[in-house]
N, C-alpha and C positions, 0 to 999 in steps of 0.2 A: 277238073279244077287245078289250076297251076299250084304247085307247091314253093312256098316261100323259099328263097335262099337261105343257105346257113347264115347265121349272124344277124338275120332280120328280127325286129322285135316281136314279130308274130309267133316266133320260135319259142319266144322266152329265153333264148340261150344266146349269150354273146360271145365276144371274144374269150379265148382261152376254154370255151365250153362252160363258162360260168351262168348260172341263173340269174336273170334280170330281176330285179324288185319293182320294176315297173312295166307299163306296156299292158297289152291284150291278156297274156298269160299270167299277169299278176294281180289281176283282179280280185282274186281270192288268196290274198297274202298267207292266211293260214294253211292252205293246201302246199303252197310254195315252201313255206318254213317246214312243213312235214316232210316234203320230197328233199330238201337240203339235210333234214336230220338223218333220213334213211341213208342218203348218199355220203355223208361226211361226219356225222355224229353231232357232238355237242356244239362244235363251232364250226361254221362252214362260209367259205368264200362265196361272195356274190357281187352283183354289180347294182349301183345306185344310177339315177338317171344320167342319161349322157355316159354311161358305162363306166362310171367312177368305180374303182375296186374298194370292196369293204368287207370286213368279216362280220357275220351275223352269229352273235352268241345265243343259243337256243336252250343250252341246258340251264337248270335253275342254279345250280352250285356254281357253275361257271359264271353266271350272271352276277351272283353275290360276290364273288372274287374280284369280278371287273370293278364294280362300283365300290368295293369296300377296301380296295388297295391302292391308295392314291399315290403310293411310292413307284407304282408300275404303270397306271392307266390315268389320263388326266383329261378333263373337260376343257382345256385351252387348246380350242381349234388352231389356233396360229401353229401348232406343233404337227399338223396333219401334213404329211407328204404330199397328198395330192392337191393341196391348196399352195403349198411352197413351189412346187414345180408348175403349177399353172394348169393342171388336168381340171380343175374347177373353176371355171370362168367366172367373172363376175355376174354374168346373167343366168348363172345356172339356176333352175327352177327352185332348189332347195335352199338357196343363199340365205333367205331370212331366217331359216334354223340353223344353218352351217356358220354364218359369220360370227366372228368374235366380237363380243360386247363387254365393256368394263363393267360388268356386274358380277354379283356372287356366284352365279351359275357357271362361270367361266373362269373365276379366279382361283388363285392356289395358294398355300401356305399362309403367310401373315396377313396378306391382302384378302384372301378369302375369309380369315377369322375376322377381320375387321368389318367387312361388308356382311357377311352372313350373320354375325353376332348383332349388328344393327337390326337386322331384318327378325331374327328370332327374339331379340330384347322386345322389339314392338309388338311382336305376336303375344310375348307373355303378359302384355297389359290388357289383352282382350277379355271383356268381362262374358265368359262363356254363358252364364246363367242368363244374362240380359241378351245375349245373342240369340239363344234359343227362344227367349219370348219374342224377340224380333221376327225370327222366322215364323212363327204361329202367326203374327199378325199379318206378315207379307203373303204368306199361303192364303189366308181368307181373303185379303185385298184381291189376289189373283183370281181364286175361286169366284168371288163376287161377280167378275166380269163374264163368267160364263154358265154361272150355276142355273140360272133360270132357262138356259136354252136346251137342257137335257142331253147335251153333247159336247164334246171339246176334243182338239188335238193336244194332248198333254205334253208333246214336244214344244211345238211354237207357242203354246199359251201359258205353259207352266214351267217345263223344265228349263227352258232357255232364258226364263225371265227370273224367277227365284234367287239363283245364285248370284246374279248382276245386283238386284235389288239388296241382297245380304251384302255384297263386297262394297257397294256404295256407300251402305251404312258403316261398315267397319273402317274404311278408309276416311270416312268423314265429309262425304259429299253427296248426301242421299237425294239433293235437288238434281244432280246430275243424271239420276236413274231415269231413263226413257227408251222407247222403241229404238231410238237411233244408236244409242250405244250399246244396246244388246245386239244389233245387227252388225255395227263395226267390230265387236269383239269377235264375233263368229267369221266375218269377211276376212279380217286381217291375217287369218291362219291358213286362208285357203288359198293362197298364191293367186288371187284373180287380178283383173285390171285395176280394179278399186281399192285393192289390199294397202297401197301406201296411202292414198286419201284417208281410208279408215285408221290406219295407224297414227296419221297426223291429227284427225279428230280426237282420238282418245289422248294422246300425248298433251294436245292444247290443254284438256279438261285437267289432267294431272299435273300440268306445269302451272296452271293458275291456282289449283288446290295447294301446291307446294308455296306459292307466294302468299296465299292468304294465311296458311299456317305458319309460315315463317315469322309474318308479322303478328299473328294473333294466334297462338297455340290453344288448343283444347283437349280435351279427353278422348283422342281417336287415334288410330294407327299411324296416321300420316304425322301428326305432332309429335308421337314419340320416337318415330324413326328420325325425325329432325332434330329432335333434342336429345339422341343417343350419344354418349361420350365418342363413338366413333367419328362425329363431326362430318357426316356426309354433305358434299355439296349439293346445290340444287338440281344440277344434272344427275348425279348419282341417286338424289331422292326421287325424282322424276321415272328414272329407268328402274328402279327397282318397285316402285308403285306399279309400272306396268306389268311387270313379271309377276308380280303377287296378284293383280287384278286379273290378266288374261289366263295365266296357267291356272289358278283357282277357279276361274269362271268356266274354262272349257273344260276342265277335269270334272267338276262338280255337275255341269249341265249335262256332259255324258253320262255320268254315274247316276244322276237323278232318272234320266229317261230309261236307263237299263234295269235300275232297280224297280221302277214302275213297270216296266215289262215283266219282270220275275213276278211282281205281286200279281198281276192280272193273268199270268199264264202258267204258273208253275204250280201244281197240285200240293206241292208240300207246304206251300203259304196258304192256298185257298181252301184246302179239304183237311178234313181232321185224318190223320193216318195212325195206324197202330204204332205206338210208342215213339212217335216223331211228331215234331212241329217246327215251323218256321216264322220268327218274330221279325218285324222290320229290320233291326240292327243285323240280323243273322241273314235276311236277305241281302242287305248292303254288302256284307263281307262276301256271299256267295258271287254277287255279281263284280266284286274286285278280282274275283279268283276267274271267273269266266269269261267277262268282257271288261277288262281294266280299261278306265278312261283314255289312257294313253297306251297304246299298243307296243310302241317302241321309242327311246330315246336316243339320239347321236348327234354327233360322234363323241365316243371316248377314244382318246388317242394314247397309242403304247409309247410310254417314255422310255424305254428300252427293250431289247430284244427279249422276247420270254416264251414261255410253252403256254398254251390254254387249252383246254379240251384235246389234247393230242394234235393240236396244231402250232406250227413254229410261227409266231407273231413277231414282225420286224419292227424295230424302232419307226416310230412316225405312221404305223398303219393305224386306219380308222377303224373302229368297231361299233354295232349297234347293240346298245343294250336292249335286248330282246323280253320285253314284259310279257305279251302275249304268248310267245312260244315257251318262255320260261315257265309260266303258270301251268302249263298242259305238258312239261317234261314228264314222260312215263315213269321215269324213275321216282318221281315224287308223287304223281296222281297216275297210277296204272288203271285206275277205274275213274274216268271223267263224270260218270254219273252219280258217284258217291259224293254225299252232302258233306262240305268242307266246315260244318258247323264248329265253331270256337277256334278254328285255325286262322291265323292272321300272318301266316309266312309268306303271303303271296307277294309278287314284285310290284303291285300297282303304285305303291309310293316310294319306289327306289330303295337305296339303302346307302351306308356310308355317309361321308362328309356332305354329298348333296342329297341326301333324304329329303322328301317333301316336308317344309316346316308347318304347312297349315293343313295336314291330313285331318286334325281332329274338327275342324271347321266344315271340311268337306264331309266328313261323315254324321256331323250335326244337321247340315242343311238336308242330307238325305233322310236320315232317321226321322227328325222332327217334322220337316216337309211332307214326306209320306205318311206319316202318321196323321197329321192334321189334315191333309187331304182327305185320307179314308174317313176320318170322323165326320166330315163335312159331307162325303159321297159314299157312305157306306155300300150302296147298292152299285158302284161304278163297275162296268165289264167292258172287254174289248168289244169296238164296234166292227170289228172285220176278223178274218181268219188270221191265225197266227202267222201261217205262210205267207200271208200277203203283206206281212210287213218288210220294209226295206231298209237297207243301211246305206250310208255314203261313206265310203273307205279313203285312206291315203296311208302312206307309209307311217305315219305317226299315230293315227287314230282311227277309228269308225264310230260313227254315231247314227241313232236312229233317225229316219227322215221325218217319220210322223207317228204317233201313236194315238189313232181314233178311238174315242170311247163313248159309252152311252150311259145314261143314269135319269131318274126320275128328276124332273124340274125341282129346283129348291129356291127358296126366297134368299136373297142376299142376306149377310149377317153383319153386325157391328164388329169392326176390326178389332176392337179393344175386348171383345168378349172371347173366352176360350173356345177353341172350335169344339172341344169335346162336351160344351155344353148343349149342343144340339141334341134332341130327341133322336134316337136312333129307331128306326120302324121295327115294330115287333115281327112283322112279316119276312125280314130279311132272312133268305136262306142260307147265304154265304158268311161263314164264321171268318173275320179277318184274323183272329187269335187262334191259328190252326193247333188242333189238339187240344184244346180246352173246351170243358162243356158250355153249353149256352146258358148264361145266367137268366134267371127270371127277371121280367120287369120289376122294379122297385121304385118308390119315390125317392129322389135324392135331394139332399139340402142345396139351395142356389149357390153356385161358387162366386167367390169373390173375385174382383179384378186380378189381374197378374202385376199391374205395374202400380206403384205407390200414387202417382199423379193422375192415374185414369180414372174416368167417372165409374160409378157403379151401374154394373150391366142391369138392363131391365129385366126383371124377374120374368121367369118362364113357367107359366102355371100348369103346363102339360108335365105328366110324370115321366122321366127318363129311365132308362136302362141303366143299372149299376153297372159301373165298369169292372172288368175281370182283375184279377191281381197283376198281371202284366202291366195293364195300361195304368193302374194306380201307381205302381212302382216307377213307370216310365214319366208320370206327372211329377211326382217327387223327385226323381233324378234331374228332370230339365227345369226344375224349379217353379212350377205350376202351382 
């Protein structure tokens, strides 16, 4: 068999002997990152698509320094030498990620404070108790669509839908939630031939929403964004709505799928262990360490010549904020199998002035959505071998292709009724609250509706299993 010539993408090695972050040899980027760490340490030189040079920040501390030191590193891509000298062509495959936009993610100084202030100000008006109740209802509605079938794909039928339903509700356009907007949101980040059309479809919906709320404000995120003292233009409002929707959607869809996989496969969650247990919120944090929704964000650009991780970084050099490799830095996690319970120092939500402002919403969707699904389908289990699961990966993220599950068929439930009101089968072998004793079945008072205007749920005559202490605390915490 002929050997590929030096510099061929099949080698994974490009000009200057640098490793490529694309091509056949980069299908497992985690392995590439570990090779770079072994060869160069905490910061390594590499090549993006079309052999554009970039630094990959691999160390946890070095990543935190990069995102937390705006005097040295900027998100303004216009400062990137590779863009200025034409090395990155307008048709570069990563241009949708690289291109500068007049949004808070790429702004600095006073402009960043103005735009970011409007976004965080609108975020602060979100009714978190109300959103948790909405997540419950949206989960029940989705489960109703497949509960009678005894099986489902929890990626395409649940994880890809629940975040979009919630985001449409938060933004103030629940009528726009449908299969098409879900598909468009996933498509526009893949760089496909239809990505531009998908982006146009979403922007059309968001600009129509902006016009409606400019004329008739309501108590939703969009209205508060429009009415913020920063006085955003319609174009600024639409662009920031897109950022909030798409980033929140993509990150939370990936997080939800990953948490469900942990719940279905990790013995620390599914089985009682000596002296240890894993709750749903802990499974969320473990997933944020092991499988962050975004594995990398780029570029950050050096504003001046500086040293980072033993490397000399020139002014105008681009850097990758390495979330996934930073989370497995051996200086922080010498044992990758160790439980990270209670440790939130992962890089999943970034840091510094551009830290994700919507992380609490993402956690709530994963926490409440998974808990509500398990209450409806307490006997759910993986319908394939764990090693058969497949991921689709890019330089920015990776997500499960599908998560097939099986369970005993269940009847649909009134979406206004709390999901935990369903009787739990007494013969259930799996204890979702790992590490706690199985409670004995006891009659339980009929729960009341979670919303003031909701109709009173129909009484359920069958006795139900009394919930454990954690579930009672969780109900109180989320306002049920």
